[in-house]
N, C-alpha and C positions, 0 to 999 in steps of 0.2 A: 550358327550365330550370325545375326545380321550386323552389317557394318554400321557403326554409329555415325551420324552426320558430324562433320567437323565443326568445332566451336569457333567463335570469332577469334579466340586466342590462337587456335591452330592455324587460321588463315593469315594472321598478321605477319609472321616472318616471311611468307611467300609474297604477299602483296606489296610489302614495302620495297624490296629490291626491284620488283616489276615497275612500281611507280617511279623509283629513282631512275631506272633505265629509260622510261618514257620521258621523264623530265629532261634528262641529259640528251636524249635524241631530239626533242623539240628545241632545246637550247642550241645544239649543234647546227640544226637547220637554220635557226634564226641568225646565229652568228655568221654562217656562210652567206646567207642572203644579204645581211648588212655589210659584210666585207665586200662582196661583189658589187653591191649598189654603190658603195663608196668609191671603189676602183673605177666603175663605169661612169660615174658622174663626170660630166663635161668632156667625155672622150668621144672622138670621132672614129667610129670603127672602120671606116674606109681608110683612114690614115693608119690605123693599127694594122690592118691587113697589108697595106702597102709597105709599112715598116718591117713586118714579118718577112715579106718576100726579099727585102734588101739586106737582112741580117746575114753576115758571113757565117759559114759553118765551122771554121777551124776553132774559134774560141770555145764552142760547145763540145767539140770533140775532146779538147784538152780538159774541159770541166768533167766530162765523163771519165776520162782516164784518172783524174784526181779522185773522183768519188769511188772508183774501183780500188784505189790504193787505200782510201779511208776505210772501205769495207774490210780489207785485210787487216788493218790496224785494229778495227773493232773486234774482229775475231781473235786477234792476238791478245787484246786486253781481256776479253771474256775468258780466254784460256788461262791467263795469268791469275784471274780471280777464282776460278773453280777447278784448276788442274789437280788440286789436292784430292778431289773426289774420284780421279781416275779418268775423267773424260778427256778425249784427245782434241787437238786443234780442229780437226775436220768437223767434229760435233759442234763446236762453238761457231765455226764459220757457217755451217748449215743453219744454226739458230739465228744468226744475224740475217741471213737471206730469207728465212721463213718469216722473220719479223717484218722485213721490208714488204714481202708479198701481202701479208694480212693488214699491215698499216695502210697499204694502198687500196685494198679491196673492202675493208670493213670500217665502219665509223667509230668515233669515240676512242681512238687509239686502242681498239680491241686487240690489235696485233701484238701489243705488249704482253697481254695475258696469254695469248696462244704461244708466243715464243718461250715463255716461262714453262708452259706445259711441255713444249717440244724439248727444251733443254733437259727437263726432269726425266722424260721418258726415253729420249735418245741417249742421254748421258748416264742413265741408270742411277739417278740420285733422287733423294726425297724432294718432294715438291717445295717444301719450305726452304731447303738448301738452295734450290734453283732460284726461288723467289728472292732470297737474301742476296744471292749473287747478282741478280738483275737490279735490285735496289742499290747495291754498291756501285754497279755500273752507271746507273742514272745519276747517282750522287756525284760521281767523278765527272760526269758530263756537266753538271751544274757548276762544279768547282772550276773546271776548265773554261767554261763560258764566262763565268764571273771574272776569272783571271784575265782572259784576253779582252773582255769588255773594259776592265780597269786600265789595261794598257792602251787600247786603241780609242778610248773615249777620254783620254787624259791629255794634258799638255805635252807629255813625253812623246806621244805619237803624232802630235800636230793636228789632231782633229778638234776643232773648237765648235762644239754644238751647244747652242743656247737652249734654255728652258728644259733641260733634262730633269726628270722627276727625282733622280738620285745622282750622287756624285761618284766619280770614278774611284775616289778613296773608299767610299762605302762599299763598292763592289770588291775592291781589293781586300778590304777587311773581311767581307763575307767569304771570299775564297780562302783566306787564311784560317778563319774560324771553321770553315768546312773541312779543311785538312786536319785540323786539330780534333774535331769531333770524330772523323773517320778513323784516325789513328787510335783514339781512345776506345772506340767500339771494337776495332780489330784486336787491341791489346786485351780488352775484357773478354772477348770471345776466346782468344788463345789461352788465357789463364783459366777460364772457367772449364774449358775442355781438358786442360792438363790435369785439373783437380779430379776429373772423373776417370777412373780406371777403365770404365766401359760405359756404353750408352745406357741411360736410365731405363728401367722397365715400365714405369708408369707412363700413361698417355701424355700428361702435361709435361713431364720431364723430357719425354722423347721429342715433343714438339719444340721445346726450348733448345734441346740439343741439336736438332736438325737445322733450326734457324741459325744458331751460332756457327755451325759448320760453314754456312755460306759467307760468313764475315771473317773467317780465320786468316785468309790471305792478307787482309788489311792490317793484321798484327804482325806480319812477317816483313821485315825491312826490305828485303829484296823484291818480293812480290808487290808490295805497296808502291815502292819507287818505280817499278816497271809499269804498273797499272796507271799511276799518275802521269808518268812520262808519255805513255801511249795516249792518254786522254788529251794532254796538251798538244801532242804532235798531230793527232787526228783532227782536232778542231783547227789547228793551224793550216792543215791541208784543206779543210772545208773553206777557209777564207780564200785559198788559192782557187778553189772551185768557183766561187762567186767572182773573184777578180777576173778570171778568164772570160766568164759570161758577160761581165760588165764591159770588158774590152770590145765587145761586139758593138757597143753603142758609144763608149767613151774610151778611145784607144789609149789615152794616157792616164787612166784611172789610178789613183793612189791605192796602195795596199791597205792603208788604214781606212780609206773610204769604203773599200770592199768589205772590210771587217764590220763596219757599221750596218751595211745591208744584211750581212749574214746574221748578225746578232738580232736585228729587228725581225728577220724572217723566223729565226729559231724560237723566239718568244711568241710569235704569232701562231705558229703551228702547235704550240703547247696547249692552246685553247681547244675545247671540244669542237669537233668539226665533222663534216661528212667525209666519206672515203677519200683517201689520197690528199687530205688537207686542201681540198678544192676551195678556193675563195680566201681562206685564211692565209695560205701560202702567198698568194698574189698580193693581198693587202699588206702583208708584212714586208715583202720585197719592195713594193711601191713606196710604202711609208719610209723605209730605210733610205731608198734612193732620193726621196724628197728631202730628207734630212741633210744630205750631202749636195743638194742643189740640182738633182736630175728630175725633170718634170715627169709626171706619170705617162704622158703621151710617148715619151722616149723609153721609159723603164718597163712599162707593161708588156710590150712585145718580148723583151728579153726575159721577163719573168715567165711568160707562157712557155717559151722554148726551154729554158733551164728546168722548169717544173717537169716537162715531158722527158727531158734527158735524165733527170733523177728518178723518175717513176717507171717509165715504160720498160727500159732494159732489165731492171731488177724485178719487175713484175714477171717477165718471161723467165728469168733465171730462178726466181723463187718458185714459180710454177713447175719448172723442170725438177727442182729438188723435191717438191711434193710428189711429182709423177714417178720419180725414180726410187722412191723409198720413204719419203717424208710422211706420206699418209699412213704408212704402217706404224711409224713411230708415234704419231699422234693418236692412233687408235689402240695402242697397247694399254692393257689394264694393269692394275696393281699386281695381279697374279703373274702376269708376264714379267714384270720387273723383278719379282722375287726369284725367278728361275735363273 
């Protein structure tokens, strides 16, 4: 029997994702070019090179130590979210490091997808359970960022920034609403799974079951409070990371001012970008620095060095994890997982 040629309807599902990837790839390159063009405008690169040579090293060493601690907190938070599946802390920490590696080397935040696959295969859990855990993790990131932004962009922290597109109260309300939504999802997942004596046999039921398993920790008071506390704590430490780096150019920088730069950079790197957030990271850092009165000629050198400090060491560490066993976990099949 000869193979029938594919119909247009057969080709449609494959062509649409390919087109979407191409559009996102083009968008990421365009955003990177625009970001770097904006940063480079009116800059004297001889002055930038001179400023780079004059930057002290100790603030960036402290920034690196801070981000190492942040990485441990991220691993602990992921462990709190998925430990009910039986995965140990080492698995979660490896997942964070694998994510760092692929976020640095691949465009469009593809590292987020790969680390979910790694968590699933290395932790012997269904892919949808790992995906739900990662979604919960990123949701807690947004809640923590909104919370600290509400604090440090408010009168309470002493940062008076004009012409913000949103108020600090709105951010605080968003953080509170996010907590409520997360708790409700966790409670629903807990109750739904309690009502099921065993996993459903049907495909659709199993998919729902696996997804809800990834959210059950949010319905446990102890695990939820631990995860939320770790989220707030790790982002507080990220502010310290930026404060130390900014002390290389402004020794008496206020903590709230460093928070503004961190928040600006975090939102900038959420945009589609080329590998390692090249361009968008620097634009976000410089834009945040300008909000607190630091000109780009001064902040751009610090942005370059801090970006390297945050990317290169973890590129090497993530590569080491891949070399020493991470590759085998990523190449495991569904058959391997069932054994």
